[in-house]
C-alpha atoms as a printed R data frame, in Angstrom:
    type eleno elety resid chain resno       x        y        z
1   ATOM     1    CA   MET     A     1 -34.020 -130.025 -181.265
2   ATOM     2    CA   LYS     A     2 -34.560 -133.742 -180.642
3   ATOM     3    CA   LYS     A     3 -32.381 -135.317 -177.958
4   ATOM     4    CA   ILE     A     4 -29.879 -138.003 -178.897
5   ATOM     5    CA   ASN     A     5 -29.275 -141.227 -176.982
6   ATOM     6    CA   VAL     A     6 -25.623 -141.591 -176.001
7   ATOM     7    CA   GLY     A     7 -23.631 -144.465 -174.574
8   ATOM     8    CA   VAL     A     8 -20.108 -144.362 -173.136
9   ATOM     9    CA   ILE     A     9 -17.774 -147.350 -173.417
10  ATOM    10    CA   GLY     A    10 -15.206 -147.289 -170.638
11  ATOM    11    CA   ALA     A    11 -15.695 -145.704 -167.222
12  ATOM    12    CA   GLY     A    12 -12.074 -144.850 -166.457
13  ATOM    13    CA   ALA     A    13 -10.287 -141.558 -165.939
14  ATOM    14    CA   ILE     A    14 -10.790 -140.005 -169.386
15  ATOM    15    CA   ALA     A    15 -14.511 -140.849 -169.379
16  ATOM    16    CA   GLN     A    16 -14.911 -139.283 -165.951
17  ATOM    17    CA   MET     A    17 -12.905 -136.189 -166.857
18  ATOM    18    CA   ALA     A    18 -13.898 -135.499 -170.458
19  ATOM    19    CA   HIS     A    19 -17.094 -137.296 -171.461
20  ATOM    20    CA   LEU     A    20 -19.573 -138.277 -168.758
21  ATOM    21    CA   PRO     A    21 -19.957 -134.876 -167.020
22  ATOM    22    CA   PHE     A    22 -20.510 -132.971 -170.260
23  ATOM    23    CA   TYR     A    23 -22.954 -135.456 -171.714
24  ATOM    24    CA   GLN     A    24 -24.812 -135.341 -168.393
25  ATOM    25    CA   ASN     A    25 -25.087 -131.552 -168.540
26  ATOM    26    CA   HIS     A    26 -25.965 -131.294 -172.227
27  ATOM    27    CA   PRO     A    27 -29.638 -130.356 -172.739
28  ATOM    28    CA   ASN     A    28 -29.892 -132.380 -175.963
29  ATOM    29    CA   VAL     A    29 -28.435 -135.630 -174.633
30  ATOM    30    CA   ASP     A    30 -29.956 -138.621 -172.889
31  ATOM    31    CA   LEU     A    31 -27.065 -140.515 -171.316
32  ATOM    32    CA   VAL     A    32 -28.626 -143.936 -171.467
33  ATOM    33    CA   ALA     A    33 -25.793 -146.454 -171.112
34  ATOM    34    CA   LEU     A    34 -22.345 -146.991 -169.625
35  ATOM    35    CA   VAL     A    35 -20.123 -149.997 -170.343
36  ATOM    36    CA   ASP     A    36 -17.188 -151.201 -168.285
37  ATOM    37    CA   LEU     A    37 -15.616 -154.577 -167.581
38  ATOM    38    CA   ASN     A    38 -15.511 -153.485 -163.939
39  ATOM    39    CA   VAL     A    39 -19.237 -153.547 -163.158
40  ATOM    40    CA   ASP     A    40 -18.751 -152.029 -159.706
41  ATOM    41    CA   ARG     A    41 -16.998 -149.022 -161.214
42  ATOM    42    CA   ALA     A    42 -19.664 -148.737 -163.907
43  ATOM    43    CA   ARG     A    43 -22.362 -148.780 -161.235
44  ATOM    44    CA   GLU     A    44 -20.568 -146.085 -159.212
45  ATOM    45    CA   MET     A    45 -20.082 -143.808 -162.245
46  ATOM    46    CA   ALA     A    46 -23.639 -144.410 -163.467
47  ATOM    47    CA   SER     A    47 -24.933 -143.245 -160.122
48  ATOM    48    CA   LYS     A    48 -22.672 -140.178 -160.146
49  ATOM    49    CA   TYR     A    49 -23.549 -139.087 -163.686
50  ATOM    50    CA   ASN     A    50 -27.175 -140.251 -163.814
51  ATOM    51    CA   VAL     A    51 -26.654 -142.906 -166.482
52  ATOM    52    CA   LYS     A    52 -29.747 -145.043 -166.901
53  ATOM    53    CA   ASN     A    53 -28.237 -148.474 -167.604
54  ATOM    54    CA   ILE     A    54 -24.903 -150.250 -167.133
55  ATOM    55    CA   TYR     A    55 -23.387 -153.146 -169.074
56  ATOM    56    CA   SER     A    56 -20.287 -155.297 -168.787
57  ATOM    57    CA   SER     A    57 -19.777 -155.483 -172.560
58  ATOM    58    CA   ALA     A    58 -20.369 -153.268 -175.572
59  ATOM    59    CA   GLU     A    59 -22.035 -156.154 -177.407
60  ATOM    60    CA   GLU     A    60 -24.657 -156.383 -174.665
61  ATOM    61    CA   MET     A    61 -25.266 -152.633 -174.735
62  ATOM    62    CA   PHE     A    62 -25.845 -152.595 -178.501
63  ATOM    63    CA   GLU     A    63 -28.213 -155.546 -178.170
64  ATOM    64    CA   TYR     A    64 -30.518 -153.758 -175.724
65  ATOM    65    CA   GLU     A    65 -30.091 -150.040 -176.435
66  ATOM    66    CA   VAL     A    66 -31.145 -147.829 -179.358
67  ATOM    67    CA   LEU     A    67 -28.269 -145.352 -179.600
68  ATOM    68    CA   ASP     A    68 -27.433 -142.366 -181.761
69  ATOM    69    CA   ALA     A    69 -23.824 -142.029 -180.602
70  ATOM    70    CA   VAL     A    70 -21.113 -143.488 -178.383
71  ATOM    71    CA   SER     A    71 -17.863 -142.312 -176.878
72  ATOM    72    CA   ILE     A    72 -15.047 -144.868 -176.773
73  ATOM    73    CA   CYS     A    73 -12.860 -144.287 -173.716
74  ATOM    74    CA   THR     A    74 -10.909 -147.523 -173.404
75  ATOM    75    CA   THR     A    75  -7.333 -148.717 -173.874
76  ATOM    76    CA   ASN     A    76  -5.816 -147.776 -177.227
77  ATOM    77    CA   ASN     A    77  -5.766 -151.323 -178.612
78  ATOM    78    CA   THR     A    78  -9.565 -151.581 -178.272
79  ATOM    79    CA   HIS     A    79 -10.447 -148.329 -180.050
80  ATOM    80    CA   VAL     A    80 -10.802 -149.781 -183.539
81  ATOM    81    CA   PRO     A    81 -12.660 -153.003 -182.631
82  ATOM    82    CA   LEU     A    82 -15.179 -151.051 -180.558
83  ATOM    83    CA   ALA     A    83 -15.575 -148.321 -183.183
84  ATOM    84    CA   LYS     A    84 -16.204 -151.004 -185.826
85  ATOM    85    CA   LEU     A    85 -18.838 -152.582 -183.601
86  ATOM    86    CA   ALA     A    86 -20.595 -149.241 -183.150
87  ATOM    87    CA   LEU     A    87 -20.531 -148.408 -186.868
88  ATOM    88    CA   LYS     A    88 -21.920 -151.838 -187.755
89  ATOM    89    CA   HIS     A    89 -24.872 -151.036 -185.475
90  ATOM    90    CA   GLY     A    90 -25.408 -147.714 -187.259
91  ATOM    91    CA   VAL     A    91 -24.125 -145.623 -184.356
92  ATOM    92    CA   ASN     A    92 -21.998 -142.453 -184.649
93  ATOM    93    CA   VAL     A    93 -18.646 -142.596 -182.879
94  ATOM    94    CA   LEU     A    94 -16.364 -140.291 -180.900
95  ATOM    95    CA   VAL     A    95 -13.181 -142.261 -180.292
96  ATOM    96    CA   GLU     A    96 -10.501 -141.074 -177.907
97  ATOM    97    CA   LYS     A    97  -7.029 -140.505 -179.292
98  ATOM    98    CA   PRO     A    98  -5.051 -142.151 -180.691
99  ATOM    99    CA   LEU     A    99  -7.380 -143.420 -183.398
100 ATOM   100    CA   ALA     A   100  -5.546 -146.772 -183.491
101 ATOM   101    CA   THR     A   101  -2.316 -148.433 -182.434
102 ATOM   102    CA   CYS     A   102  -1.221 -148.974 -186.046
103 ATOM   103    CA   LEU     A   103  -2.043 -147.697 -189.525
104 ATOM   104    CA   LYS     A   104  -3.490 -151.029 -190.677
105 ATOM   105    CA   GLN     A   105  -6.223 -150.881 -188.023
106 ATOM   106    CA   ALA     A   106  -6.994 -147.267 -188.821
107 ATOM   107    CA   LEU     A   107  -7.389 -147.995 -192.536
108 ATOM   108    CA   GLU     A   108  -9.815 -150.828 -191.824
109 ATOM   109    CA   LEU     A   109 -11.912 -148.461 -189.730
110 ATOM   110    CA   GLU     A   110 -11.797 -145.766 -192.417
111 ATOM   111    CA   GLU     A   111 -13.166 -148.217 -194.982
112 ATOM   112    CA   LEU     A   112 -16.059 -149.219 -192.721
113 ATOM   113    CA   ALA     A   113 -16.875 -145.611 -191.798
114 ATOM   114    CA   SER     A   114 -17.084 -144.707 -195.491
115 ATOM   115    CA   LYS     A   115 -19.479 -147.600 -196.148
116 ATOM   116    CA   THR     A   116 -21.779 -146.855 -193.216
117 ATOM   117    CA   ASN     A   117 -21.812 -143.081 -193.793
118 ATOM   118    CA   LYS     A   118 -21.709 -142.530 -190.038
119 ATOM   119    CA   VAL     A   119 -19.601 -140.005 -188.119
120 ATOM   120    CA   CYS     A   120 -16.275 -141.234 -186.788
121 ATOM   121    CA   MET     A   121 -14.722 -138.303 -184.928
122 ATOM   122    CA   ILE     A   122 -11.360 -138.473 -183.168
123 ATOM   123    CA   GLY     A   123 -10.893 -136.778 -179.801
124 ATOM   124    CA   MET     A   124  -8.224 -134.173 -180.561
125 ATOM   125    CA   THR     A   125  -9.167 -131.938 -177.664
126 ATOM   126    CA   HIS     A   126  -6.628 -129.173 -178.217
127 ATOM   127    CA   ARG     A   127  -8.386 -128.107 -181.408
128 ATOM   128    CA   PHE     A   128 -11.250 -126.948 -179.173
129 ATOM   129    CA   ARG     A   129  -9.279 -124.523 -176.990
130 ATOM   130    CA   ASN     A   130 -10.109 -120.830 -177.265
131 ATOM   131    CA   ASP     A   131  -6.437 -119.884 -177.493
132 ATOM   132    CA   THR     A   132  -5.649 -122.316 -180.312
133 ATOM   133    CA   ASN     A   133  -8.764 -121.203 -182.171
134 ATOM   134    CA   ALA     A   134  -7.596 -117.602 -181.867
135 ATOM   135    CA   MET     A   135  -4.282 -118.654 -183.403
136 ATOM   136    CA   LYS     A   136  -6.109 -120.493 -186.179
137 ATOM   137    CA   LYS     A   137  -8.154 -117.411 -187.085
138 ATOM   138    CA   ILE     A   138  -5.019 -115.268 -187.345
139 ATOM   139    CA   ILE     A   139  -3.166 -117.865 -189.418
140 ATOM   140    CA   ASP     A   140  -6.082 -118.516 -191.770
141 ATOM   141    CA   ASN     A   141  -6.437 -114.756 -192.283
142 ATOM   142    CA   GLY     A   142  -2.951 -114.704 -193.802
143 ATOM   143    CA   ASN     A   143  -1.244 -112.696 -191.047
144 ATOM   144    CA   LEU     A   144   1.770 -115.020 -191.048
145 ATOM   145    CA   GLY     A   145   2.210 -115.101 -194.807
146 ATOM   146    CA   GLU     A   146   3.855 -118.314 -196.003
147 ATOM   147    CA   ILE     A   147   4.635 -120.559 -193.029
148 ATOM   148    CA   TYR     A   148   8.000 -122.229 -193.556
149 ATOM   149    CA   TYR     A   149   9.022 -123.613 -190.144
150 ATOM   150    CA   GLY     A   150   7.407 -124.780 -186.947
151 ATOM   151    CA   LYS     A   151   8.368 -126.177 -183.556
152 ATOM   152    CA   ALA     A   152   5.991 -128.155 -181.351
153 ATOM   153    CA   ARG     A   153   6.786 -129.846 -178.079
154 ATOM   154    CA   LEU     A   154   5.617 -131.086 -174.706
155 ATOM   155    CA   LEU     A   155   8.549 -132.128 -172.567
156 ATOM   156    CA   GLN     A   156   7.885 -133.651 -169.146
157 ATOM   157    CA   ARG     A   157  10.727 -134.280 -166.720
158 ATOM   158    CA   ARG     A   158   9.205 -137.077 -164.633
159 ATOM   159    CA   ASN     A   159   5.619 -137.866 -165.570
160 ATOM   160    CA   THR     A   160   5.614 -141.391 -166.987
161 ATOM   161    CA   PRO     A   161   2.102 -142.745 -166.475
162 ATOM   162    CA   MET     A   162   1.515 -145.914 -164.506
163 ATOM   163    CA   GLY     A   163  -0.497 -148.801 -165.852
164 ATOM   164    CA   TRP     A   164  -1.184 -149.969 -169.414
165 ATOM   165    CA   PHE     A   165   0.341 -146.843 -171.011
166 ATOM   166    CA   THR     A   166   3.829 -148.395 -170.910
167 ATOM   167    CA   GLU     A   167   2.656 -151.723 -172.375
168 ATOM   168    CA   LYS     A   168   2.982 -151.537 -176.156
169 ATOM   169    CA   SER     A   169   0.421 -154.246 -176.880
170 ATOM   170    CA   LYS     A   170  -2.240 -152.040 -175.257
171 ATOM   171    CA   SER     A   171  -0.957 -148.507 -175.908
172 ATOM   172    CA   GLY     A   172   0.777 -148.819 -179.279
173 ATOM   173    CA   GLY     A   173   3.678 -146.708 -178.047
174 ATOM   174    CA   GLY     A   174   4.920 -144.281 -175.431
175 ATOM   175    CA   PRO     A   175   4.643 -140.482 -175.314
176 ATOM   176    CA   LEU     A   176   4.476 -140.291 -179.121
177 ATOM   177    CA   MET     A   177   1.102 -142.095 -179.067
178 ATOM   178    CA   ASP     A   178  -0.044 -140.647 -175.741
179 ATOM   179    CA   ILE     A   179   0.738 -136.919 -175.792
180 ATOM   180    CA   GLY     A   180   2.653 -136.623 -179.068
181 ATOM   181    CA   VAL     A   181  -0.494 -137.269 -181.080
182 ATOM   182    CA   HIS     A   182  -2.013 -134.121 -179.531
183 ATOM   183    CA   VAL     A   183   1.085 -131.999 -180.142
184 ATOM   184    CA   LEU     A   184   1.493 -133.216 -183.719
185 ATOM   185    CA   ASP     A   185  -2.171 -132.841 -184.619
186 ATOM   186    CA   LEU     A   186  -2.373 -129.328 -183.188
187 ATOM   187    CA   ALA     A   187   0.683 -128.060 -185.070
188 ATOM   188    CA   TRP     A   188  -0.445 -129.757 -188.300
189 ATOM   189    CA   TRP     A   189  -3.979 -128.334 -187.985
190 ATOM   190    CA   LEU     A   190  -2.751 -124.801 -187.226
191 ATOM   191    CA   SER     A   191  -0.392 -124.856 -190.209
192 ATOM   192    CA   GLY     A   192  -3.193 -125.781 -192.604
193 ATOM   193    CA   GLN     A   193  -2.893 -129.586 -192.706
194 ATOM   194    CA   PRO     A   194  -0.319 -129.720 -195.521
195 ATOM   195    CA   GLU     A   195   0.569 -132.966 -197.288
196 ATOM   196    CA   VAL     A   196   3.554 -134.804 -195.803
197 ATOM   197    CA   LYS     A   197   6.656 -135.450 -197.912
198 ATOM   198    CA   SER     A   198   8.926 -137.295 -195.479
199 ATOM   199    CA   VAL     A   199   9.552 -137.971 -191.788
200 ATOM   200    CA   SER     A   200  12.578 -138.697 -189.633
201 ATOM   201    CA   GLY     A   201  12.030 -140.013 -186.128
202 ATOM   202    CA   HIS     A   202  14.050 -140.770 -183.005
203 ATOM   203    CA   LEU     A   203  12.405 -142.808 -180.210
204 ATOM   204    CA   VAL     A   204  14.324 -143.643 -177.020
205 ATOM   205    CA   LYS     A   205  13.698 -145.246 -173.643
206 ATOM   206    CA   GLY     A   206  16.191 -142.968 -171.937
207 ATOM   207    CA   ILE     A   207  15.035 -142.915 -168.303
208 ATOM   208    CA   GLY     A   208  12.860 -146.007 -168.074
209 ATOM   209    CA   ASN     A   209  11.133 -147.180 -164.907
210 ATOM   210    CA   TYR     A   210  12.504 -144.577 -162.494
211 ATOM   211    CA   GLU     A   211  12.175 -144.500 -158.703
212 ATOM   212    CA   THR     A   212  12.129 -140.711 -158.289
213 ATOM   213    CA   ILE     A   213  10.273 -139.775 -155.103
214 ATOM   214    CA   MET     A   214   7.843 -136.940 -154.309
215 ATOM   215    CA   GLN     A   215   6.568 -136.639 -157.886
216 ATOM   216    CA   GLU     A   216   2.945 -136.940 -159.008
217 ATOM   217    CA   ARG     A   217   2.223 -139.461 -161.765
218 ATOM   218    CA   TRP     A   218  -0.812 -140.172 -163.910
219 ATOM   219    CA   GLU     A   219  -2.148 -143.594 -162.974
220 ATOM   220    CA   SER     A   220  -4.446 -145.627 -165.175
221 ATOM   221    CA   ALA     A   221  -7.688 -146.733 -163.558
222 ATOM   222    CA   GLU     A   222  -6.764 -150.216 -164.778
223 ATOM   223    CA   THR     A   223  -3.575 -150.422 -162.696
224 ATOM   224    CA   LYS     A   224  -3.836 -153.615 -160.685
225 ATOM   225    CA   SER     A   225  -0.277 -154.319 -159.579
226 ATOM   226    CA   ALA     A   226   3.080 -152.678 -159.056
227 ATOM   227    CA   TYR     A   227   4.478 -154.399 -162.165
228 ATOM   228    CA   THR     A   228   3.557 -153.404 -165.698
229 ATOM   229    CA   PRO     A   229   5.658 -154.094 -168.805
230 ATOM   230    CA   PHE     A   230   7.709 -151.100 -169.972
231 ATOM   231    CA   ASP     A   231   8.447 -151.774 -173.636
232 ATOM   232    CA   VAL     A   232   7.855 -148.311 -175.130
233 ATOM   233    CA   GLU     A   233   9.898 -145.133 -175.518
234 ATOM   234    CA   ASP     A   234   9.775 -142.294 -172.979
235 ATOM   235    CA   PHE     A   235  11.197 -139.673 -175.373
236 ATOM   236    CA   ALA     A   236  10.337 -139.035 -179.022
237 ATOM   237    CA   SER     A   237  11.420 -136.471 -181.581
238 ATOM   238    CA   ALA     A   238  10.728 -136.024 -185.275
239 ATOM   239    CA   PHE     A   239  11.584 -133.854 -188.239
240 ATOM   240    CA   ILE     A   240   8.728 -133.685 -190.754
241 ATOM   241    CA   ARG     A   241   8.961 -132.219 -194.252
242 ATOM   242    CA   PHE     A   242   5.797 -131.199 -196.098
243 ATOM   243    CA   LYS     A   243   5.220 -130.875 -199.833
244 ATOM   244    CA   ASN     A   244   4.570 -127.115 -199.601
245 ATOM   245    CA   GLY     A   245   8.034 -126.472 -198.120
246 ATOM   246    CA   PHE     A   246   6.915 -126.281 -194.481
247 ATOM   247    CA   VAL     A   247   9.069 -128.155 -191.955
248 ATOM   248    CA   LEU     A   248   8.007 -129.168 -188.434
249 ATOM   249    CA   GLN     A   249  10.209 -130.176 -185.512
250 ATOM   250    CA   LEU     A   250   8.428 -132.287 -182.862
251 ATOM   251    CA   GLU     A   251   9.599 -133.200 -179.342
252 ATOM   252    CA   VAL     A   252   7.654 -135.029 -176.611
253 ATOM   253    CA   SER     A   253   8.614 -136.884 -173.465
254 ATOM   254    CA   TRP     A   254   7.248 -138.523 -170.354
255 ATOM   255    CA   ALA     A   255  10.654 -138.373 -168.704
256 ATOM   256    CA   MET     A   256  13.935 -136.629 -169.517
257 ATOM   257    CA   ASN     A   257  16.726 -134.787 -167.735
258 ATOM   258    CA   GLY     A   258  15.947 -131.212 -168.638
259 ATOM   259    CA   HIS     A   259  13.607 -128.291 -168.027
260 ATOM   260    CA   PRO     A   260   9.957 -129.363 -168.403
261 ATOM   261    CA   ASP     A   261   7.181 -127.528 -170.224
262 ATOM   262    CA   GLU     A   262   3.978 -126.511 -168.445
263 ATOM   263    CA   GLY     A   263   1.860 -127.313 -171.502
264 ATOM   264    CA   ILE     A   264   1.984 -127.762 -175.255
265 ATOM   265    CA   LYS     A   265   4.261 -125.252 -176.949
266 ATOM   266    CA   VAL     A   266   3.860 -124.399 -180.630
267 ATOM   267    CA   ASP     A   267   5.866 -121.829 -182.603
268 ATOM   268    CA   LEU     A   268   5.150 -121.101 -186.269
269 ATOM   269    CA   PHE     A   269   7.364 -118.840 -188.381
270 ATOM   270    CA   GLY     A   270   6.104 -117.184 -191.570
271 ATOM   271    CA   THR     A   271   7.250 -114.625 -194.112
272 ATOM   272    CA   LYS     A   272   4.997 -111.890 -192.689
273 ATOM   273    CA   GLY     A   273   4.803 -112.874 -189.035
274 ATOM   274    CA   GLY     A   274   5.103 -115.581 -186.432
275 ATOM   275    CA   ILE     A   275   2.865 -116.893 -183.682
276 ATOM   276    CA   SER     A   276   3.358 -118.876 -180.511
277 ATOM   277    CA   LEU     A   277   1.334 -120.823 -177.971
278 ATOM   278    CA   HIS     A   278   2.779 -120.365 -174.465
279 ATOM   279    CA   PRO     A   279   3.200 -117.467 -174.592
280 ATOM   280    CA   LEU     A   280   0.166 -116.662 -176.749
281 ATOM   281    CA   CYS     A   281   1.679 -113.958 -178.926
282 ATOM   282    CA   LEU     A   282   1.793 -112.690 -182.513
283 ATOM   283    CA   TYR     A   283   5.203 -111.495 -183.732
284 ATOM   284    CA   SER     A   284   5.175 -109.096 -186.670
285 ATOM   285    CA   GLU     A   285   6.490 -105.819 -188.037
286 ATOM   286    CA   GLN     A   286   4.317 -102.686 -188.074
287 ATOM   287    CA   ASN     A   287   5.516  -99.611 -189.982
288 ATOM   288    CA   GLN     A   288   9.010 -101.147 -190.142
289 ATOM   289    CA   ILE     A   289   9.006 -101.548 -186.346
290 ATOM   290    CA   LEU     A   290   9.030 -104.927 -184.622
291 ATOM   291    CA   SER     A   291   5.780 -105.658 -182.831
292 ATOM   292    CA   ASP     A   292   4.864 -108.304 -180.234
293 ATOM   293    CA   THR     A   293   1.093 -108.541 -179.820
294 ATOM   294    CA   LYS     A   294  -0.225 -110.401 -176.797
295 ATOM   295    CA   LEU     A   295  -3.490 -112.182 -177.570
296 ATOM   296    CA   ASN     A   296  -6.107 -111.818 -174.839
297 ATOM   297    CA   VAL     A   297  -8.302 -114.911 -174.874
298 ATOM   298    CA   ILE     A   298 -10.618 -116.177 -172.156
299 ATOM   299    CA   PRO     A   299  -9.790 -119.816 -171.324
300 ATOM   300    CA   ASN     A   300 -12.474 -122.415 -171.899
301 ATOM   301    CA   ASN     A   301 -12.952 -126.090 -171.104
302 ATOM   302    CA   PRO     A   302 -11.945 -127.837 -174.345
303 ATOM   303    CA   TYR     A   303 -13.473 -131.141 -173.248
304 ATOM   304    CA   GLU     A   304 -16.869 -129.503 -172.915
305 ATOM   305    CA   ALA     A   305 -16.445 -127.754 -176.278
306 ATOM   306    CA   GLU     A   306 -15.467 -131.062 -177.895
307 ATOM   307    CA   ILE     A   307 -18.549 -132.874 -176.559
308 ATOM   308    CA   ASN     A   308 -20.817 -129.985 -177.587
309 ATOM   309    CA   HIS     A   309 -19.351 -130.103 -181.096
310 ATOM   310    CA   PHE     A   310 -19.828 -133.863 -181.384
311 ATOM   311    CA   VAL     A   311 -23.464 -133.630 -180.274
312 ATOM   312    CA   GLN     A   312 -24.093 -130.869 -182.812
313 ATOM   313    CA   VAL     A   313 -22.407 -132.924 -185.550
314 ATOM   314    CA   VAL     A   314 -24.612 -135.932 -184.807
315 ATOM   315    CA   GLN     A   315 -27.789 -133.854 -184.640
316 ATOM   316    CA   SER     A   316 -27.133 -131.891 -187.832
317 ATOM   317    CA   GLU     A   317 -25.300 -134.666 -189.743
318 ATOM   318    CA   GLN     A   318 -22.422 -132.302 -190.496
319 ATOM   319    CA   LYS     A   319 -18.711 -133.039 -190.873
320 ATOM   320    CA   PRO     A   320 -16.750 -133.018 -187.595
321 ATOM   321    CA   LEU     A   321 -13.717 -130.828 -186.986
322 ATOM   322    CA   ILE     A   322 -11.516 -133.926 -187.117
323 ATOM   323    CA   ASP     A   323 -12.916 -136.866 -189.026
324 ATOM   324    CA   ILE     A   324 -11.581 -140.320 -189.800
325 ATOM   325    CA   HIS     A   325  -9.717 -139.131 -192.920
326 ATOM   326    CA   GLN     A   326  -7.731 -136.526 -190.967
327 ATOM   327    CA   GLY     A   327  -7.138 -139.147 -188.295
328 ATOM   328    CA   ILE     A   328  -5.578 -141.395 -190.947
329 ATOM   329    CA   LYS     A   329  -3.176 -138.598 -191.972
330 ATOM   330    CA   VAL     A   330  -2.049 -138.218 -188.357
331 ATOM   331    CA   MET     A   331  -1.630 -142.003 -188.039
332 ATOM   332    CA   GLU     A   332   0.513 -142.017 -191.193
333 ATOM   333    CA   MET     A   333   2.857 -139.474 -189.615
334 ATOM   334    CA   LEU     A   334   2.996 -141.390 -186.322
335 ATOM   335    CA   GLU     A   335   3.755 -144.664 -188.079
336 ATOM   336    CA   GLY     A   336   6.340 -142.988 -190.296
337 ATOM   337    CA   ILE     A   337   8.110 -141.543 -187.246
338 ATOM   338    CA   SER     A   338   8.192 -144.939 -185.556
339 ATOM   339    CA   LEU     A   339   9.446 -146.742 -188.670
340 ATOM   340    CA   SER     A   340  12.107 -144.093 -189.221
341 ATOM   341    CA   SER     A   341  13.412 -144.636 -185.695
342 ATOM   342    CA   ILE     A   342  13.430 -148.416 -186.112
343 ATOM   343    CA   HIS     A   343  15.256 -148.352 -189.458
344 ATOM   344    CA   GLN     A   344  17.361 -145.275 -188.647
345 ATOM   345    CA   LYS     A   345  16.525 -143.528 -191.900
346 ATOM   346    CA   GLU     A   346  14.157 -140.972 -193.374
347 ATOM   347    CA   ILE     A   347  10.800 -142.385 -194.487
348 ATOM   348    CA   LEU     A   348   9.189 -141.032 -197.650
349 ATOM   349    CA   MET     A   349   5.441 -140.729 -197.190
350 ATOM   350    CA   GLU     A   350   4.850 -141.899 -200.766
351 ATOM   351    CA   ASP     A   351   6.542 -145.205 -199.878
352 ATOM   352    CA   LEU     A   352   4.405 -145.570 -196.746
353 ATOM   353    CA   GLN     A   353   1.220 -144.771 -198.629
354 ATOM   354    CA   ARG     A   354   2.174 -147.192 -201.403
355 ATOM   355    CA   ALA     A   355   2.772 -149.898 -198.817
356 ATOM   356    CA   LYS     A   356  -0.553 -149.259 -197.098
357 ATOM   357    CA   LYS     A   357  -2.415 -150.159 -200.292
358 ATOM   358    CA   THR     A   358  -1.128 -153.718 -199.863
359 ATOM   359    CA   ILE     A   359  -1.958 -153.897 -196.140
């Protein structure tokens, strides 16, 4: 199969961890360009991952390169402008989560993607895990019956990231936009992506800029000084009702005073059975006897699987596992949760969708 020319915009941590190494190793990819405002960092990463050319701006890259696809690995507030730029040049896009910092931006991108007929895939990495795919197969096979309730959470005790993550103008929000988007998308995808009826949200900056010692913290590659604005929440919860009767409880935090989780936890309860992630187990009844079935699944690297899927999508012109339209649905839930917290009331999705038509 013909190789595709790929560029990566942003040479920070997520590009180094989840994009550059797997493009480099893919037999059907020519990694031809890397963009970063920090040219020294771009040069260092280009040397490490055998990227042919470096640029200080995306505009310059698109002027000189003939590309089939790009990954956008920059601050959240730049995702939509850069994705628009790529689509206008006829280039397929893999944009890191979250899709946008607000629904208005996301809708503008959706409109452009529809006009250009190019792929705009959102990086929801947890859909590409072997264990979550095992859960999905069991659920889609009807083993749970009618799913009526779910719980999804990722609670961290002291893991507030350093750098632009706490600056709302760049991030769009705190843990809800950072890790909550993963937790929410995974639970929604596993449960069959039902239509939302209403959302209630509660966002709090409960701990704030702590001085706890001897704790590791994620640090943005863009961190330049000890001071960064902290104008986002560090704890978020939501109660989401869906039109099919399913209800989802969501909890995420960067910092809180309680027992932390080691990873994303999802529990789904149905009329015939239930299933959980951490521990990976199916709960059912066999011959009128309760049964707990441990699912034996070999772990994989979901970042590699995500890149492989995107390359295949571009080569075969097929629909990605999570496209722009699904990304919009997730953004609607995120915005509804935030608005609910601000106004201290339940938000009906019909009202939000009606309002978006006037955006």
